[in-house]
N, C-alpha and C positions, 0 to 999 in steps of 0.2 A: 421514462427508465426502465430499457428494458436489456439488449442485446441480448437476451436468451436463443436461445432457441427456438422456433414451435413447441409445443408441445405436445401436440400430436407426434411429431417427427423427438421429442425426450422419450417420453414416456410411451407405450400402447397399453392402455387397460382395458382387460374382459370386455365389450360393453354388457347391456342386459337385455335381451329382447326372449320374445316369449316362448320360441322354440330354446332358448339354453342357458333359460329362466335359470332350472334346474338348480343349473352346473353350478353358475356362477352362484350360487346364491351356498354350495357347497365349498368354492371356493374360500368367500369369504365369513363364512366358518370356518374353514380352518385359521383362514388368521384373526380372528375373531379367539379362538378356543387356545392359541400361539403362544398371544399376547394375552394374555388372562392369570400362565402361569405365571406372569411378578404383581395380581394381585387383581381377586375379580371386586373389585369396588374402581371401577372408572373415573371416580370424583379424587383416587389415589391414584390411578394407573391412565398416564396421559396417551399410552399405547389403546391401551383397551376402548377409552375411547374414542379413539377418534378411527378404531375397527367399525362402534357403536355407529359414528357418524356414519358409517359408507356402507352401513349396514341398510339404517336408514332411508338414504338416499336410494337405493337402490330399491327402496318396498318389499325389505326383508321384512319377514312376518314379525311378531317379542317372541314367538315359544320357539323362536330358531334360535332367537340369540340367544334366548336365560340357552336353552339345553346345548348351547358353542360353550360359554359359558363354565354352564355346570360340569364340560368333561373334564374339566381342570382334574376333579375331585374322583373322577371312575378312573378308579386302580384297575380296574379291566377292560379300559379302550383303551387304542394301541396312539401310543405316546405322540404328537403331530412333531417336525423336526425345523426350522426351516435354514433353506438351502440353495446358496449360489452358484449356476452355473456362467462360466459364458465360452466366449466362439466367434467366428468370423463368418461372414457368410459373402453372397457373392459378390462383388467388385469391393474384396475388403471395409467393408464395415464392420466396426467391430456392438456386440450381444452381451447383453449381462441377459440372463434369466433367473429372475426371483422362485421360489417352491417352496411349496410346506406341505409334507409327504411323509408317512410312514412306515414306508418301506423306498433302500434307496437304488435296493435289487429293480423294483418295479421302473423308479425316476427318471435314474440317470441316460440307463439305455433305451428310455423312449423319448429323454430330449437327445440322447446322443444322436440317432437313427433319423431326426426331426430336420438335423443339421446334416447327414450325412446327402436324407434324401432330396434336398432342395441346396445343393451346390456349395453345403456351408463342412465348417470343423469345427467340432469344437475340443475348448486349448484346457493350457494347463490354469491352476489356480493361479492371478495374480498378472499373469501374461496379458490378460481385457479391463481392469476394473481399471488400473492406476492413467485410465485416459479417460476415467468419470469421477466427478466432485460429488458428493453425499452433501444433498442438502435439503430442509424444508419449506413444504413447497407447503399455500397455505390459494383456494378457490372457489370466490366470495362471489356474491350477485354483486353491481355496480362496477363503475369507475370516475371518472373522474382527480383534482386533484386535490379536493377534500377525501375522499377516501387513502389517498397518495400518503396526503397527510397525517389522518390518523393510524397510514400503517407504521408509518417512519416514526413515531412519537410512542409507540407498543413496541419495537424494537425489531421492526421488519431492515433487510439490510436494499429491494429490489423490490420493484411495483414492475406487473407488467399489464396493458388492458389489452381485451381482445374482448371488441362492443358490450356485447352486456354483460360483461363478467371480468372480472381483471387476478391476477395470478401475483399472491405474492407471494416472495424470498424471503428466508430467515437462516442463520444457522443453526442446526440440525440439534442440538442441544438448546434450542430457545427456543420451540419447536411450538413448546405445549404456553409457554411462555405467550406469544405473541397470540399466537388461536385465541384464547383467552384474554387477553384483551381485546381483541376487535372484534368477543365478540361480547364485552359488554360493551365496548361504544357501540354500539346498534349494529357491527352490519353482518348482514345474512353471509355464516359461510354455507358451504357446499358438502367439502370435505377439505383435511389439513391431511400429510404425508409424505412418510421422509419417501427424497426423489435421489437416481443415480441422474445427473448431466453430467456433457459428454463435456469435456471440456471443447473437444474441436471436432468440426461437422467434416462428412467427407458428402463429396457431389456427388449421385446419381445423374447421369443427362440421358446414356444408353438407355431405350424401349426398354428391348431385354433382359438389359438387368435390374431394374426397377419391380419389374412383373416379377422374377427370380425373388428378389428381393422380400417381394410382397408373399408374396407364397410359401416363404421359410417363415414370416413372420405370424401369418396368418397358421400355420400348422403348429409349432411352439406357443397358439393362445390357443390354439385347439384340444393343448395335455391338459388333463384334466386338476393339477397338481402346482400348473404354474397357474401361481396368482399375478406377476406384473414384471416384464420385460421390457428392457431400453435400449437403444440403439441410438449413432452418433451417423446417421444419412441425409442424409434434404435433396430429397429432389427438383432438377430444374428442368424445362419446358424445354 
């Protein structure tokens, strides 16, 4: 049961490297701070629990996690907000850019400039987002029929196997329930979150265009306020 585009095509999440570890911790900390606005108890706030799990997967120190949660009570701290920008890249690929920012006057020009510099263009709100569907996805260790049956039993919609791991998809509103059900069944979770999956993909076969697309995606990923990017391109050899 799959039929979904490849994970790396759908969602380009910032990886953790030694050179960028501090920046990655800052971005995850921003996600935690935003999620904590709905409650600082992860047992009562699924979004916060998932953000904390992501932080632990990235080996973020516990002190950093606690400070990020505490920011919600710090009235003097700049208040973060989540914002989504939409645009098109070379070859007509559709791109969504998720950000967590305390200064829209800084973030928007940075995102716009990245698009403009690398052959793309930022679009008006709603011009691109309709090409994607919001879904819950849980990345877990393992694969096979037993895992698939367990996932379906706890309310998952679909399972995609990826060698030693699997992606388990759910309705967005059921993500926390499916996540908790898998955990109770003894499944080893890697991360769980909401993603935007393209309704259809755009195939790019020209190597020059492929290079332009990747340079744009890298430029967006390098922006500190960007937390995730989603796109609909698929490279053809």
